[in-house]
N, C-alpha and C positions, 0 to 999 in steps of 0.2 A: 758435310760435317754435321754432327749431332750433339745434343746436350743430354747428360745424365742428370735426372732430377730426382731428389729424395725428399720426402715429407718428414720434417724433423720436429714439428710442433703439432699439437692436437687441433682438430677442426671444431671441437666442442665450443660453443659460444661465439663462433665467428659469424660474420654476415652471411646471409644465404647466398649472395652472389659470389663470395669468396669460396664457400663450400662447393658451389657448382663449378667454379673455375678449377679447383683441385680435382674434382671428379672428372672433368673433361680431359684432364691430363692423365687420368688413370690412377689417381692417388686417393685412397680411401682411409687408410690407417697409417699411424706413425710407423716409419720404417719402410713404407712402400717406395719402390724405385721404378722409374720408367726411363726409356730412351726416346727422345722426341727430336724431330728435325729442327735444324737451326734456321727458322724463318720468322717473318714478322708476326704471324699469328701466335706462335709459341712464345716468342720474346715478350709480347704484350701480356700474355697470361702469366708468365714468370714475373714480370714487373709488378703486376697487380697483387700477387700473393708472395712476394719475395721474402717477407718476414716469416713465412712458414717453411721455406724451402732451403735446401742446400743444392747448388747447381755446379756441375763440373763439365768441361768440354771433353768430347771424345774424339 
């Protein structure tokens, strides 16, 4: 199973660690989407920056 992740809010003015987390998921600009595996590491990243993301299960 995997998760489809979309960046829906800007990274401008966010904490450096939150920007790095988004970049590690492959999200750099608003509207970027990526498909990531559903595992503990990915879920932790999603939880950290959930206020910036839209997540759907695939």
